[in-house]
N, C-alpha and C positions, 0 to 999 in steps of 0.2 A: 108130565113126569119124565117121559123119554127125552124130551127136549132139555130138561134140567141135567139129566145124566150125560147127554152129549156135550152140553156146554162145559160140564165139569171135566170130561175127558179131554176136550180141546184145551182147556186151561192147563191141565197137567202136562200135555204134550208141548204147549208153548213154553212152560217153565223149564222142561228138560232140555228143549232146544237152546233156550237162552243161557241155561247153566253150561251146557257143552260148548256153546259158541264163544261165550266169554272166557272159559277155561282155556280154549285154543288160542285166544288173543293175548293171553298173559305169559309173562316169563317170571321165573322165580328170582326172588331177591338174593343175591349172593352174598357171602360173608365178607367180601373184600370192601364193602361200603359201610361196615359198622364203625361208628366214630367212638374214639377214646378220648376221655378227659382225666387228668391226673390231679389228685388232692394234694396240696402242699400242707406239711405239718408246721404249726406255729406254736410258739410259747408266748406270744403277745395276747394280752387280754383284748377281746373283741367286744366292743360295745354295740349292742343291737339297737341302732337308731335309724337304720336304712340309708345311711349316707356313704358307707364304704370308705371312710377317711383313714383307717388304720394303715400303717405302712406294709403290714402283711399282704394286704389286698394289692398293693402296688407292685409287689414282687412276683405276682401270678400273672401268667400270660392269659388273656381272655379267649374263651371259645365264642365263635359267632357264626355267621352264615346259617341262620335258621331257614327252614324250607317250608313253604306253604302245603298245608293239607287242604284248606279251603280258602279262597274260592278257586284258585288256580293251582291245583295239585302238582307238586314237583318243581314249581318255580321258586326262585329266591324270595324271601319275605320283603315286603315293600318298606318296612322300617328296620333298622338295625337293632339287634339285641346281643348283649354280651353277658356272659356267665362265667363265674370264677368259684372254685372250690378250695377251702381250707379245713383243717381239722386239728383237734388236739386229743388228749386222752379221753375227754368226756363228750365232746360235741362235734357234729359236722356243721360247718359254716358254708353257706352258698349265698353268693351275691349276684344281683341282676342289675344291668343298666339298660333300660328300655328307651331308646331314642325315638323321637317323635318329630316329624316335620312341621306339625301344627299342635303344640301342647294344649291349645284351647279345645281340641278334639278328644281329649282324654275323657272317658266316660266312667264314672264310679258313683254308684248310688247305694249299693248293699252295705249295711252296717251290721247285720245279724250273722253270727258264726255259722259256718257249714252251709250257707245258701248261695254261694258263688256260681255253682254249677247246676242248680236246681236239684232235682231228684229223680230217681228212677233210671231206667236204662238210657233213654233218650235225654241226655243231659242238656240243659238249656243254659247257654252262655249269654250273659247280658253285660256285665262290667268288663273293662279292661282288667286283665289279671295275668300273673305268671304262675306256672305250675311246675313242680318237681315230683317225678316218679322214681322211686328207689326199690329195686329188686335185690334185697339183701342176701338171698340165696342163690342169685343168678340162675333161677330155674325156668325163667321166661314164661311164668304162670301168674305169680302172686307178688304183690308189692304194697308199698305205702305211698301215699300221695299228699302233698302239702301244697297249698296255694294262698295267694294273698292279692288284694286289689290296691289300688293307689291310696285308698283310705286306710289301709292296714287291717281290714277285715281278712280273718283268716278261715281256711277250710282245711281239714284233714280227713282222710278217709282210707280204708283198705280196699285193695283191688285184688279180685280173684279171677280164675278162668280167663286168663289172658285178656283182661279189660272188660269182659262181658258181665261181670258182677262187681258192683261198687257199693260200699257200705260207709256212708257218710256219719254213721252213728258212732264210730270210733272216735274217741276224744282223748287226747294225751297232752302232756306238758311240754311244749316247745315255743319258741319266741320267734316273732317276725315283726319287722317295721317297714314302712314304706315312706318315701319322701317325693314330692314333685319338685322339678327343677325347670329351668328355662329350655333345656334340651329334651325334656321328657320327664321320666320318673325312675326311681331306683328302689330295690327291695333287698332286704338282708334277712337271712334265716339262720337260727341256731337250733339244731335238731339233736337232742341228747341221744347217744347210742343206746342208753338203757331203756328207751321207750320202743326199741325195735327188736325183732328176733333175728338172730344170725349166728353163723358158726364162727368162733374165734380162731384166727390163724394169722400167720404173717403174710404180707402182700396179698391182702384180700382182693377179690374181683368181684365187684357188684354191677348189677345192671342199673342203668340210669338213663333218664330222659328229662328234657326241660322244654316247657311249652310256654307260648304267649298267645293271648287272644287280644286282638284289636277290635273293639266293639264298633267303632265308627265304619270300619271297612268290612265287617262281618268276617274277619281274616283270623285263621287258626294257623299258627306256625309251630313247628316242632324242630328241636336241635337235631335229632338223629336223621331226619330227612327221608326215612324209609316208612313212614306211617301210612297205613291203609284206612286207619279209623283211630279216632281218639283213644287214649289210654291202652293201646296194645303193648303189653309188657314185652312181648317177644320181638318187637321191632325197635326197641330203644338202643341206646348205646352202652358203653362200658365205663365204669368208674374204676381207676387203679390207683395205687399208691397208698392205700390204707394199711397201717401197720398197728393192729390193736391186739394186744396180748391178754387183755383182761377186760371184763365188763362188770360194772357195779351191780350187785344184787339189788333188785328193785322191789322193795317191800313197803306197801302203804297199809297202815291201820287206819280206818276211817270210822270212828265212832260218830253217832248222831243222836240227837234227841229231837222229839217233836212234841208239840202241843197243839190240840185241835179242839174247836168248839163246833158241835154238829146239831143241826135240826133237820131230821129225816122223818117226815110224817108217816110214810109207809111202815116204819119200824118203831113209831112212837118215841123217837128220840127227840128231846126238847131242850136244846141249848146247853148240854153239859159239856165240860171240859174234860179231855182225855189226854194224858201224857204218856209217851212211849220212848224207849230207847232201842237202838239197834246197832249193828256193826257190818261194815263192809271191809273185806281184805283183798288186796291185790298183791301178788307175790310172784316174782319171776326167778325161781331158784337157779335156773341155768340160762344161758344166752338164748336158747331156742324154745322155751317153754314159758307160758303165762298161765297163771291160775287165779280164779276169783271165787270168793266165798261170801255169803251174805246170810246174816241172822236177823230175822224180824224186819224185812225191808218195808219201806213205806213208799207207796206210789201215789199219794195224795196230790203231789205237785205236778202230776202228769195232766196235760191238756186233754180235754174231752174231743171226742170224734166229731168231725164235720158232718153236718147233715147232707145226705146224698139222695138223689132221686133215682129210684129203681123201676125201670120199665121192663124188667124181666120177671120171671117167676123163681128165680134162684136167689140164694142167700148172697148178701153183699159181704165183700172182704174189706176189713179195716186195718190200717197199719199199726204195727206194734210201736209203742212209745216209751215203754219202761226199759230203762237203761240196762238192768241186768240182762235182759233177753236180747238187747239191741246188738251190743258189741260182740263181734265174732259171728253174727247171724248169717253173713254171706255164705259160710260153709254149709249151712243147712238148707240152702234154697235149691229146690229142684222144680222142674216143670210140674210134676204130679206132686203136690204139696202134701207130704206125709207128716211134716212137723209144723204146726201153727201155734206159736206161742200164746195167741190170743185165747186159746181154749183153756189156758191155765189161769185160774183166778189169783187171788192173794196167796202168797206162799210164806210158810213159816221159816224155812231156811233153805239153802241151796248152795251148789258149787259148780264151777265149769272150769275146764282147762283146754287150752289149745297149744299145739306144738308142731314143729317140723323136725323130723328125724330122717336124715338122708332124703330118700325119695318119698317119704310118707308124711302127709298131713294128718294129724289126729285132733279130734275135738270131743269133748264129753260134757254133758250137762246131767245134773241130778237135782231135783227139787221136791220138797214136800209141800204139797198144796193143801190149804185148809178147807174144812168142809164148806160146801155152798149151800146156802138156804134158798128155798123156793120163794119166789116173789109172788105174793097172793094177788098182785094187781095186774098180772099178765096171764094170758091163757096157757102158756107153755110151762112145763115143770123144769125149772132150772136146778132143783136140788141135786146134790151129788156128794157122796161121802169123801172124807179125807183121802188123798190118793198120793202115791209116789210116781213121779215121772222120771224116766231115764232116757237119755238120747246119747247115741255113740255114732260118731263119723270117722271113717278112714278113707283117705284118698291117696292114690299112688300115681306119681308121675311116670308117664310113658312117653316114648318117642320124643320129639323136640319140645312141644309145649301142650301135651295132651294128658289126660287123667282118666283113670277108672276109679270107682268109688263105692263104698258101703255106707248105707245110712239105716240104723236100727232104732226104734222108738218102742218103749214099754210104759204103759200106764197100768198101775197095780193098785187095787183097793180091796177092801174087805169084802169077800164074795165074788170078785170078778177081775177081769184084766182085758186089755187090748194091746196086741203086738203087731208091729209093722216092720218089715224088712224091705229095703230098697237097694238095688244094684244100679249103677249108672256109668256111663262112659261119655267123655267128651273129647272129640277128636278135632284138632286144628290141623287142617289138611292144606296142601299147596293150592295155589290159584284162589285164594280167599274162600275156600270151601271150608264148611264148618258142621260137623256132624255130632248129633247127641242121641242118646238112647237111655231108656230107664225101664226097669222091671220091678213090680212091687207085689209083694204077697202079705196077707193080713190074716190074723187069727183072733179069736176061735172061729171055727166054721169051715165050710167047704172052700178049699184054696182056689179053686177055679172061679167060683162066683165072686171071691173076695180078692182077686188079683187084677193087675192092670199093666200095661206097658205102652211105650210109644217109640217110634223111630223118626228122626227129623234130620233132613239135610237142607243146608242153608248156604247161600253165597252172599257175602255182605262186605261192604266198605262204607266209607263215609257218604257216599252219594247213592248207593243202591242197596237193595236187600230182596233176595228171592228166597222162598222156602217151601218146601213140601213136607207134610207130616202125617203120618198114620197113628192113630191112638185106639187102644182097646181097653175099655173099663167093664170090669164084671158087674153082673146084676146086683150084688150086695156090697159093692166096693165102698160107696159112699157111707153106708151105715157103719161099716167096720172100721174105716179110717178116720171119720170125723171126730170121734172122741179126742183125737191128738192132732189131726191134720185138717185140711181145708179142701174139700171136694164139692164143687157145686152140684154135680150130677153123676149118674153112672149108667150102666146098661147101653154102652155105646160101642159101634164100630165107626170110627170118625176119620174123614179125610179133611185136611186143612192146607190152604196154600195162600201165599200172599206175595205182593210185588210192591216195592217202593222205589221211586227214582226221583233225584233232584237234579234239575237242570240249572247250572249257574250261568245266567245270562250276562249280568254285569253290564247292561246297556244303559242308554241314557235315561230310560224310564222304568225298566224292570231289572230287579236283582236276581230273583230265582223264581223257578216254577217247582213245586213239590207234589208228586202224585203218589197215592197209596191206594191199594186195593186188597181185599180179603174174601176168599171164597171158602165156605164151610158146608160140609154135609155129614150127617150121621144116621145110622140105622140101629135098631135094637138088636139083641142077640137072636131074636125071632125073625130077623130080616124085615122088620117093619120100618119104613121110613119115618124118622121122628123129626128131623129138621133139615133144612138148607138155608144158607144165608149168603147173600151177595152184597158186599159193601164196597163203595168207592168214594175217594176223596181227592180234591184238587185244590191246591193253594197257590196264589200268587203273592209275591212280596215285592213292592215297588220301591224305587229309589226315594221317593217322598215319604217312605216309612208306613205307607198305607198297605194293609193286606186284605185280600178277599179270598174266602174259603167257601167251597160248596161240597155237600155230602149227600149221598143217596144210599139207602140201605133197604133191601127187600128180603124178608125171611118168611119161612113156613115153620110153624110149630105144631106138634101133635101132643095134646094133653087130653082133656075129657072130650074134645072135639078138634078139628082142624081149624087152625088160625093162620091168617095171611096177613102179616104186619109190614107196614112200610113206614119209612121216615125220610124226610128231605129237610135240609137246613142250608142257610147261607149265614156266614159270619163275616163281619167286617171288623177290622182291628187297626190300631195305630200304634206304631212304635213297639210292636210285639217282640222284637229281637232284643229290646232293653227291659230292665226291670219296671221303669215307669211306663206303664202301657195301659191301653183301654181297648175293650172289645165288646161288641154287641152281637147277639145271635138270634135268629128265629128258626125254630124247628117245628115241623108239623107232620102229621101222618095218622096212621091207624095202629092201635095198640090192643090186641085181644078184644076185637069187635067194638072198640071204642075210638072215636076221633079224639085227637088231642093237639094242643098247641103249647109249645114251650118257649117262653121269652127268657133270655138271659142277658145280663150285662155285668161287666167287672171293670174295675179301675184300680190302678196302683199309683200312689202319689208319694212325693218327697217334699213336703213343705219346708223341711230344713234338712241339713246334713244328718242330723241325729234322729229325726222323726220320720217314720214311714207308715203309711196308712193304706190298707187294702179293703176293698168293698166288693161284694158280689150279690147279685140278685137273681133269683129264679122264680118265674111265674108259670105254674103247670095248670092247664085247664083241660078236663076231660068232658066228653059229651057222648053218651050220657054218663052220669057220675053217681051210680046207686050207692057206693061205698064211701063217698065224700072224700076222694083222693086228691081233688083240686087243691092246690096249696101254694102259698108264698114261702120262700126260703130266702132269708137275709143273713149275711155273714159280714161282720166288721172285725178287722184286725188292726190294732194300733201298736207300734213297737217304738219306744224311745230308748236309744242306745247312748247312754252317757259315755261310755267307753267299752272296749271289748268284754269287759267283765262286770259291768254295772248296767242294769237295764230295767225297764218296766214294760210289761206286755198285757195287752187287753184283747180278749177274743169273746165276741158277743154274736149270738146267732139266735134265729127263731124260725119255727116251722108251724105255720098256720094250721095244717091238717090235724096235728095233734095238740094245738095250743101250747107249744113249747117255747119257752124262753130260757137260754142258757148263757150265763156269764162266767167268765174265767179271767181272773186277774192275777198277775204274779209280779213281785218285786224280787230280783235276784242280784246278789253281789257275790262274786267269787274272789275273795280277798286273797286266796293263795290257789290259783287255778292249777289244775282243773277240779280238784276234790274239796278243798276247804271253801265253804260257802254258807251264806245265809239266804233263806227263802221266805217270803211271806206270800200265801196264796189265799184268795177268796174265790169260792165258786157258789153260784146259785142256779139250781136247775129246777125250773117250774114247768110242769106238763100235766096234760090230761090223760089219765090212765084209760085202759080199755073198758073199765068199769064206770067211765065218765066222772070220775072224782079228780079234783085237782090236788096234785102231789107236789111237795117242795122238798128238795135236798139242798141244804145250805151248809157250807163248811168254811170256816176260817181256820187256817193251818200255819204254823210257824215251824220251821226246821233249821237246825244248826248242825253243820258237819265240819269236822276238823281232820286234816290228814296228818297223821304221824308217819314222817318218811324215815325209815329206819335202814 
């Protein structure tokens, strides 16, 4: 134990030394290198076809000289990229010309919307693409992102916290096309002003940046040339020349009707048809405020959760997929997760609003959740009375690109309530330093036992990341917050540190080496050691597209007794920097006094331009296995994209440990994107309950929605 403590102290001292040493070796980026691009007003009709043939484009001088972020930071891009900006009263037009010395090296496979950059914080770029980032308030914190690949596949997302929070669930009506040429490829964007929030004025000044990813070379280029990391709002350039004196009020009334046939054996529902209607409203009354309302929303078209293997004793977190909760969710994300919308079941009605008023970001949600019935086929009691949930978020800009914030959550039902208040700070400091802090209190009950806080200091760029964090979770914090939030555990004094570094070799055989490690230890409030964890990973990516990755993890856990777990793995992949990739992995070790082996394999194929197929297999074997946890998990995903707004998707999975087979299929046609659409969905979920009975949930669902744009 003493050796573990000494090792932890050594790690902390090394991290502090690295932070200080790197800080001393850096210089601040001055304001004199900020690039400026001017938008030219046009009265000519711009046809969005990706060709840039209109005369207005010829009258604009292009901006070029993109700078590499990776692999050779600060050097000129290896391929020439030009960008131009036009506008009229309704739209912002942006055109790209992406020159390529070898057009046959252009890589484009993805046809599904919002998949170009992967998901999560560590975005995975795979296709060639161009990116636009627009900071309409020029606050160097938040913005909009639009991207397209050479196939014309689009991505849009909101960016918050100076690029550290990205929400690809935002979906709005804008146009873009791409065309391939002998010299490379071009792209043309039309972005309506009405889909963005901003303050109306003459001679507006917006933040802006343009990016290009060249997949064959693993090269990321940015126009501003000052980037330390992808999507950093504060390190972009400036857009000038916009003169907009009015903005259209954006009102969408979206009525919808649904019809479904259900067979649910646990509820004794046998094939009856059920029809419902509902209404969604989106209204932007002023240029810097967006509001949404929903009555009787239907979430039956939402795809089911993927099966996961859980080698811990804590609850698994699943992503939110319901659109009402997705859009704008980036404002409610904090390290201590006090609002987790998956805790909310079906809702009767709800509303939300987001806006920017001078230095304040404001967001509000209020929903009425219907009564939840207990499932008699599980051991847990899931029943809960009808409840009202309110969430309020306020965030104030401070310093250059930092914020302080308040988040309050209230869940009220007949006979009880849960209330949580969170205060947070995000500090973007010089020398790539980044500090965050959060304090949370919860009621009812003793505030000390129901409170938590953390302090975190990080230094990060595109090639390295070091952090040191202290967290304190009260003894009753999990029980208090989990009715509205997501807390895996409590009763902790926790220290956590991590190191990541990426060496760009770009040699004859090796492209890069990526090293990551994490060290964690925590005690109870009674000063009893509960856990420590040492995790190391090393990855090599070769020029021939082969990758090799090794991982080692050693941990101590205290539950009803002391457990010493460990796991080792080796993973081999091919072409993993592109979408069409293959991987195999073998992991083995000890898990809570059981030996285990985990075999994994995955592959992504593109049999044709429109058809994509993903398959993954996991085989988990425990020895001994008294609880029959040994399992096979298979997941198959097929997507046929006729065009960006017409698709068929199939999602199939099985889990042998619970004898589960799940099928989800959807036909979707957005005839007036993004809101007017037809969906036909079929789901079949067959599984063995805890009472060893076979249950079947089968639903055929039809939905028609039409947007009335007023």
